[in-house]
DSSP file (Angstrom, degrees, kcal/mol; ACC not computed):
  #  RESIDUE AA STRUCTURE BP1 BP2  ACC     N-H-->O    O-->H-N    N-H-->O    O-->H-N    TCO  KAPPA ALPHA  PHI   PSI    X-CA   Y-CA   Z-CA
    1    1 A M              0   0    0      0, 0.0    19,-0.2     0, 0.0     2,-0.1   0.000 360.0 360.0 360.0 133.3    0.0    0.0    0.0
    2    2 A P        -     0   0    0      0, 0.0    17,-1.7     0, 0.0     2,-0.4  -0.425 360.0-119.6 -85.2 166.7    1.5    3.4   -0.9
    3    3 A T  E     -A   18   0A   0     15,-0.2     2,-0.4    -2,-0.1    15,-0.3  -0.877  27.1-155.3-102.0 133.1    1.7    6.5    1.1
    4    4 A Y  E     -A   17   0A   0     13,-3.1    13,-2.7    -2,-0.4     2,-0.4  -0.924   7.7-138.5-117.7 137.9    0.0    9.6   -0.2
    5    5 A D  E     -A   16   0A   0     35,-0.4    35,-3.4    -2,-0.4     2,-0.4  -0.731  22.0-173.5 -93.4 135.0    0.8   13.2    0.5
    6    6 A Y  E     -AB  15  39A   0      9,-3.3     9,-2.4    -2,-0.4     2,-0.4  -0.957   7.5-165.8-124.4 144.3   -2.1   15.6    1.1
    7    7 A R  E     -AB  14  38A   0     31,-2.2    31,-2.2    -2,-0.4     2,-0.4  -0.998  20.5-128.6-128.5 138.1   -2.1   19.3    1.5
    8    8 A C  E  >  - B   0  37A   0      5,-2.6     4,-1.2    -2,-0.4    29,-0.2  -0.663   8.7-158.0 -81.9 129.7   -4.9   21.5    2.8
    9    9 A E  T  4 S+     0   0    0     27,-2.2    -1,-0.1    -2,-0.4    28,-0.1   0.620  92.0  50.2 -85.7 -11.7   -5.8   24.5    0.5
   10   10 A A  T  4 S+     0   0    0     26,-0.1    -1,-0.1    24,-0.1    27,-0.0   0.901 130.9  10.1 -91.7 -49.6   -7.4   26.3    3.4
   11   11 A C  T  4 S-     0   0    0      2,-0.1    -2,-0.2    23,-0.1    -1,-0.0   0.427  92.3-123.8-109.7   1.7   -4.7   26.1    6.1
   12   12 A E     <  +     0   0    0     -4,-1.2     2,-0.2     1,-0.2    -3,-0.1   0.591  52.6 160.9  64.4  14.1   -1.7   24.7    4.1
   13   13 A H        -     0   0    0     -6,-0.1    -5,-2.6     1,-0.0     2,-0.4  -0.473  28.6-147.4 -70.0 135.1   -1.4   21.8    6.5
   14   14 A A  E     +A    7   0A   0     -7,-0.2     2,-0.3    -2,-0.2    -7,-0.2  -0.884  23.9 167.2-109.3 135.8    0.6   18.8    5.0
   15   15 A V  E     -A    6   0A   0     -9,-2.4    -9,-3.3    -2,-0.4     2,-0.4  -0.988  24.8-141.6-147.2 148.7   -0.2   15.3    5.9
   16   16 A E  E     -A    5   0A   0     -2,-0.3     2,-0.4   -11,-0.2   -11,-0.2  -0.940  13.6-167.1-119.2 140.0    0.6   11.7    4.7
   17   17 A Y  E     -A    4   0A   0    -13,-2.7   -13,-3.1    -2,-0.4     2,-0.8  -0.981  17.6-142.8-122.9 133.8   -1.9    8.8    4.6
   18   18 A F  E     +A    3   0A   0     -2,-0.4     2,-0.3   -15,-0.3   -15,-0.2  -0.892  45.4 151.3 -94.2 106.4   -1.0    5.1    4.1
   19   19 A Q        -     0   0    0    -17,-1.7    -2,-0.0    -2,-0.8     0, 0.0  -0.957  48.3-100.2-139.4 151.1   -4.0    3.9    2.0
   20   20 A S    >   -     0   0    0     -2,-0.3     3,-0.7   -19,-0.2    -1,-0.0  -0.263  36.8-114.5 -66.9 160.5   -4.7    1.3   -0.6
   21   21 A M  T 3  S+     0   0    0      1,-0.2    -1,-0.1     0, 0.0    -2,-0.0   0.779 115.1  53.8 -71.2 -22.5   -4.7    2.4   -4.3
   22   22 A S  T 3  S+     0   0    0      2,-0.1    -1,-0.2     0, 0.0     2,-0.1   0.624  85.8 106.0 -86.3 -14.5   -8.4    1.6   -4.6
   23   23 A E  S <  S-     0   0    0     -3,-0.7     3,-0.1     1,-0.1    -4,-0.1  -0.390  78.6-109.5 -66.9 140.2   -9.4    3.8   -1.6
   24   24 A K        -     0   0    0      1,-0.1    -1,-0.1    -2,-0.1     2,-0.1  -0.376  42.2 -96.5 -68.9 147.1  -11.0    7.2   -2.4
   25   25 A P        -     0   0    0      0, 0.0    -1,-0.1     0, 0.0    12,-0.0  -0.388  42.4-103.6 -67.0 144.3   -8.9   10.2   -1.7
   26   26 A K        -     0   0    0      1,-0.1    13,-0.2    -3,-0.1     3,-0.1  -0.235  34.1-180.0 -66.1 152.2   -9.3   12.0    1.7
   27   27 A K        +     0   0    0      1,-0.1    10,-2.1    11,-0.1     2,-0.5   0.663  53.8  80.6-121.4 -34.4  -11.3   15.2    1.8
   28   28 A K  S    S-     0   0    0      7,-0.2     7,-0.2     8,-0.2    -1,-0.1  -0.686  72.7-132.7 -84.2 121.0  -11.3   16.4    5.3
   29   29 A C     >  -     0   0    0      5,-2.6     4,-1.2    -2,-0.5    -1,-0.0  -0.549   9.9-147.7 -75.1 131.7   -8.3   18.3    6.7
   30   30 A P  T  4 S+     0   0    0      0, 0.0    -1,-0.1     0, 0.0    -2,-0.0   0.709  94.2  47.1 -74.7 -17.9   -7.4   16.8   10.2
   31   31 A K  T  4 S+     0   0    0      3,-0.1    -2,-0.0   -18,-0.0    -3,-0.0   0.913 129.1  14.3 -88.3 -51.5   -6.2   20.2   11.4
   32   32 A C  T  4 S-     0   0    0      2,-0.1     3,-0.1   -19,-0.0    -1,-0.0   0.641  90.5-131.6-105.3  -9.3   -8.8   22.7   10.4
   33   33 A G     <  +     0   0    0     -4,-1.2     2,-0.2     1,-0.3    -5,-0.0   0.480  59.8 133.6  78.2   6.0  -11.6   20.3    9.6
   34   34 A K        -     0   0    0     -6,-0.1    -5,-2.6     1,-0.1     2,-1.7  -0.520  66.2-118.4 -82.9 151.9  -12.5   21.9    6.2
   35   35 A S  S    S+     0   0    0     -7,-0.2    -7,-0.2     1,-0.2    -1,-0.1  -0.374  82.7 109.4 -89.1  63.3  -13.0   19.7    3.1
   36   36 A K        +     0   0    0     -2,-1.7   -27,-2.2    -9,-0.1     2,-0.4   0.110  37.6 132.3-119.8  18.9  -10.1   21.3    1.3
   37   37 A L  E     -B    8   0A   0    -10,-2.1     2,-0.4    -3,-0.3   -29,-0.2  -0.593  33.6-171.4 -80.5 129.0   -7.7   18.5    1.4
   38   38 A V  E     -B    7   0A   0    -31,-2.2   -31,-2.2    -2,-0.4     2,-0.3  -0.984  23.5-123.0-124.8 134.5   -6.0   17.6   -2.0
   39   39 A R  E     -B    6   0A   0     -2,-0.4   -33,-0.2   -33,-0.2     2,-0.2  -0.550  28.8-137.7 -74.5 129.7   -3.9   14.7   -2.9
   40   40 A Q        -     0   0    0    -35,-3.4   -35,-0.4    -2,-0.3     2,-0.4  -0.600  13.8-120.3 -90.3 145.9   -0.4   15.8   -4.2
   41   41 A L        -     0   0    0     -2,-0.2     2,-0.3   -37,-0.1    -1,-0.0  -0.696  37.4-177.2 -83.2 134.8    1.2   14.1   -7.1
   42   42 A G        -     0   0    0     -2,-0.4     3,-0.1     1,-0.1   -38,-0.0  -0.878  39.5-122.9-129.7 165.5    4.6   12.6   -6.3
   43   43 A T        -     0   0    0     -2,-0.3    -1,-0.1     1,-0.2    -2,-0.0   0.686  52.2-143.5 -78.5 -15.2    7.3   10.8   -8.1
   44   44 A G        -     0   0    0    -41,-0.1     2,-0.2     2,-0.0    -1,-0.2  -0.145  30.0 -54.9  79.1 178.4    7.0    7.7   -5.7
   45   45 A A        -     0   0    0      1,-0.1     2,-0.1    -3,-0.1    -3,-0.0  -0.560  58.0 -95.5 -93.4 155.6    9.8    5.5   -4.5
   46   46 A G        -     0   0    0     -2,-0.2     2,-0.5     1,-0.1    -1,-0.1  -0.405  40.0-129.1 -63.6 143.6   12.4    3.7   -6.5
   47   47 A I        -     0   0    0     -2,-0.1     2,-0.5     2,-0.0    -1,-0.1  -0.854  21.0-173.6-104.6 132.0   11.6    0.1   -7.2
   48   48 A L        -     0   0    0     -2,-0.5     2,-0.2     2,-0.0     7,-0.1  -0.959  16.6-148.3-121.1 110.2   14.0   -2.7   -6.5
   49   49 A F        -     0   0    0     -2,-0.5     2,-0.4     5,-0.3     7,-0.2  -0.558  11.8-158.0 -77.9 146.2   12.8   -6.1   -7.8
   50   50 A K        +     0   0    0     -2,-0.2     2,-0.2     5,-0.1     5,-0.0  -0.971  44.7  57.3-125.7 142.8   13.9   -9.1   -5.8
   51   51 A G  S >  S-     0   0    0     -2,-0.4     3,-1.9     0, 0.0     4,-0.5  -0.694  93.2 -23.8 129.7 175.2   14.1  -12.6   -7.1
   52   52 A S  T 3  S+     0   0    0      1,-0.3    -2,-0.1    -2,-0.2     0, 0.0  -0.379 128.6   9.1 -64.4 127.4   15.6  -14.6   -9.8
   53   53 A G  T 3  S+     0   0    0     -2,-0.2    -1,-0.3    -4,-0.0    -4,-0.1   0.445 111.0  84.0  87.9  -1.4   16.5  -12.4  -12.7
   54   54 A F    <   +     0   0    0     -3,-1.9    -5,-0.3    -6,-0.0    -2,-0.1   0.443  54.3 116.1-115.1  -2.1   15.8   -9.1  -11.1
   55   55 A Y    >   -     0   0    0     -4,-0.5     3,-1.8     1,-0.1     4,-0.4  -0.410  69.6-126.4 -71.3 145.0   19.0   -8.4   -9.2
   56   56 A Q  T 3  S+     0   0    0      1,-0.3     3,-0.4    -7,-0.2    -1,-0.1   0.702 109.3  57.0 -60.3 -18.5   20.8   -5.3  -10.3
   57   57 A T  T 3  S+     0   0    0      1,-0.2     3,-0.5     3,-0.1    -1,-0.3   0.530  86.0  82.0 -94.5  -3.8   24.0   -7.4  -10.8
   58   58 A D  S <  S+     0   0    0     -3,-1.8     2,-0.4     1,-0.2    -1,-0.2   0.789  92.9  45.4 -67.2 -25.9   22.3   -9.8  -13.2
   59   59 A Y  S    S+     0   0    0     -3,-0.4    -1,-0.2    -4,-0.4     2,-0.0  -0.604  79.8 175.7-117.2  66.8   22.8   -7.5  -16.2
   60   60 A R        -     0   0    0     -3,-0.5    -3,-0.1    -2,-0.4     2,-0.0  -0.325  33.2-104.5 -78.9 156.2   26.4   -6.3  -15.9
   61   61 A S     >  -     0   0    0      1,-0.1     4,-1.8    -2,-0.0    -1,-0.1  -0.310  27.9-114.4 -72.2 160.0   28.0   -4.0  -18.7
   62   62 A D  H  > S+     0   0    0      1,-0.2     4,-2.2     2,-0.2     5,-0.1   0.824 116.5  57.0 -63.7 -39.2   30.4   -5.5  -21.1
   63   63 A S  H  > S+     0   0    0      2,-0.2     4,-1.8     1,-0.2    -1,-0.2   0.840 107.0  48.8 -65.9 -33.7   33.2   -3.4  -19.7
   64   64 A Y  H  > S+     0   0    0      2,-0.2     4,-2.7     1,-0.2    -2,-0.2   0.927 110.7  50.4 -70.6 -45.0   32.6   -4.9  -16.1
   65   65 A K  H  X S+     0   0    0     -4,-1.8     4,-2.2     1,-0.2    -2,-0.2   0.875 111.1  49.0 -62.4 -37.7   32.6   -8.4  -17.5
   66   66 A K  H  X S+     0   0    0     -4,-2.2     4,-1.7     2,-0.2    -1,-0.2   0.932 112.8  46.2 -60.1 -49.1   35.9   -7.8  -19.4
   67   67 A S  H  X S+     0   0    0     -4,-1.8     4,-1.2     2,-0.2    -2,-0.2   0.890 112.5  51.8 -71.4 -36.6   37.6   -6.4  -16.3
   68   68 A A  H  X S+     0   0    0     -4,-2.7     4,-1.1     1,-0.2     3,-0.5   0.930 110.4  47.7 -59.2 -47.0   36.3   -9.3  -14.1
   69   69 A S  H  < S+     0   0    0     -4,-2.2    -1,-0.2     1,-0.2    -2,-0.2   0.773 108.6  55.3 -70.8 -25.7   37.6  -11.9  -16.5
   70   70 A A  H  < S+     0   0    0     -4,-1.7    -1,-0.2     1,-0.2    -2,-0.2   0.780 103.8  55.3 -71.1 -30.1   41.0  -10.1  -16.6
   71   71 A D  H  < S+     0   0    0     -4,-1.2    -2,-0.2    -3,-0.5    -1,-0.2   0.789  93.0  82.9 -77.7 -29.6   41.2  -10.3  -12.8
   72   72 A K  S  < S-     0   0    0     -4,-1.1     2,-0.1     1,-0.1     3,-0.1  -0.560  87.2-117.1 -76.2 138.7   40.8  -14.1  -12.7
   73   73 A P        -     0   0    0      0, 0.0     3,-0.1     0, 0.0    -2,-0.1  -0.462  38.5-100.1 -69.0 148.6   43.9  -16.2  -13.4
   74   74 A A    >   -     0   0    0      1,-0.1     3,-1.9    -4,-0.1     2,-0.1  -0.374  46.4 -96.4 -67.1 146.4   43.6  -18.3  -16.5
   75   75 A S  T 3  S+     0   0    0      1,-0.3    -1,-0.1    -3,-0.1     3,-0.1  -0.433 110.7  22.1 -67.5 137.6   42.7  -21.9  -15.8
   76   76 A G  T 3  S+     0   0    0      1,-0.3     2,-0.3    -2,-0.1    -1,-0.3   0.480  95.4 125.2  87.0   0.6   45.7  -24.1  -15.7
   77   77 A S    <   -     0   0    0     -3,-1.9    -1,-0.3     1,-0.1    15,-0.0  -0.666  53.2-152.0 -95.1 150.5   48.0  -21.3  -15.0
   78   78 A C    >   -     0   0    0     -2,-0.3     3,-1.3    -3,-0.1     7,-0.1   0.463  35.3-123.7-101.0   1.3   50.2  -21.3  -12.0
   79   79 A G  T 3   -     0   0    0      1,-0.2    -2,-0.0    -5,-0.1     3,-0.0   0.642  66.2 -61.0  67.7  14.6   50.4  -17.6  -11.7
   80   80 A G  T 3  S+     0   0    0      1,-0.1     2,-1.0     2,-0.0    -1,-0.2   0.195 115.5 105.2  95.4 -13.8   54.1  -17.4  -11.9
   81   81 A D    <>  +     0   0    0     -3,-1.3     4,-1.7     1,-0.2     3,-0.2  -0.628  36.6 164.5-103.7  80.4   54.8  -19.5   -8.9
   82   82 A T  H  >  +     0   0    0     -2,-1.0     4,-2.2     1,-0.2     5,-0.2   0.721  68.8  61.2 -67.8 -24.7   55.9  -22.7  -10.6
   83   83 A K  H  > S+     0   0    0      2,-0.2     4,-1.7     1,-0.2    -1,-0.2   0.943 110.3  37.6 -70.4 -48.2   57.4  -24.2   -7.4
   84   84 A S  H  > S+     0   0    0     -3,-0.2     4,-1.4     2,-0.2    -2,-0.2   0.805 115.5  56.8 -69.5 -28.1   54.2  -24.1   -5.3
   85   85 A C  H  <>S+     0   0    0     -4,-1.7     5,-3.0     1,-0.2     3,-0.3   0.938 108.7  44.1 -68.8 -46.9   52.2  -25.2   -8.3
   86   86 A A  H ><5S+     0   0    0     -4,-2.2     3,-1.5     6,-0.2    -1,-0.2   0.872 111.2  55.1 -68.0 -38.6   54.3  -28.2   -8.9
   87   87 A A  H 3<5S+     0   0    0     -4,-1.7    -1,-0.2     1,-0.3    -2,-0.2   0.764 108.5  49.6 -67.2 -24.4   54.2  -29.1   -5.1
   88   88 A N  T 3<5S-     0   0    0     -4,-1.4    -1,-0.3    -3,-0.3    -2,-0.2   0.260 121.3-104.9 -97.4  14.2   50.5  -29.0   -5.2
   89   89 A G  T < 5 +     0   0    0     -3,-1.5    -3,-0.2     1,-0.1    -2,-0.1   0.702  69.6 149.9  77.5  17.5   50.1  -31.2   -8.2
   90   90 A G    > < -     0   0    0     -5,-3.0     3,-2.0    -6,-0.2     4,-0.1  -0.056  67.9 -78.5 -79.3-174.6   49.2  -28.4  -10.6
   91   91 A P  G >  S+     0   0    0      0, 0.0     3,-0.7     0, 0.0    -5,-0.1   0.643 125.9  65.7 -64.2 -16.8   49.9  -28.2  -14.3
   92   92 A C  G 3  S+     0   0    0      1,-0.2    -6,-0.2     2,-0.1    -7,-0.1   0.446  79.1  86.3 -83.7   2.4   53.6  -27.2  -13.6
   93   93 A A  G <         0   0    0     -3,-2.0    -1,-0.2     1,-0.2    -7,-0.1   0.637 360.0 360.0 -76.2 -12.4   54.3  -30.7  -12.0
   94   94 A N    <         0   0    0     -3,-0.7    -1,-0.2    -4,-0.1    -2,-0.1   0.457 360.0 360.0 -70.6 360.0   55.0  -32.3  -15.4
């Protein structure tokens, strides 16, 4: 349920109401009691979808993917340390 902002045209009082989207707009000002309450138009809150396929990291840019793959050592590579690679049974053990 969204939060709606209201402002009274008579006394300029601002108030927020948590109401369902199908509920009719409020009319009566809680401060002055006059029927001059007007619902304000707002931009709303940002939406963050959660669940499979909706995470903001699911759709990375190509530049991010390239730099991430460059950071990973190549498979079968010893990373320059042939001594420990051979000792651990890596590809340099041959």
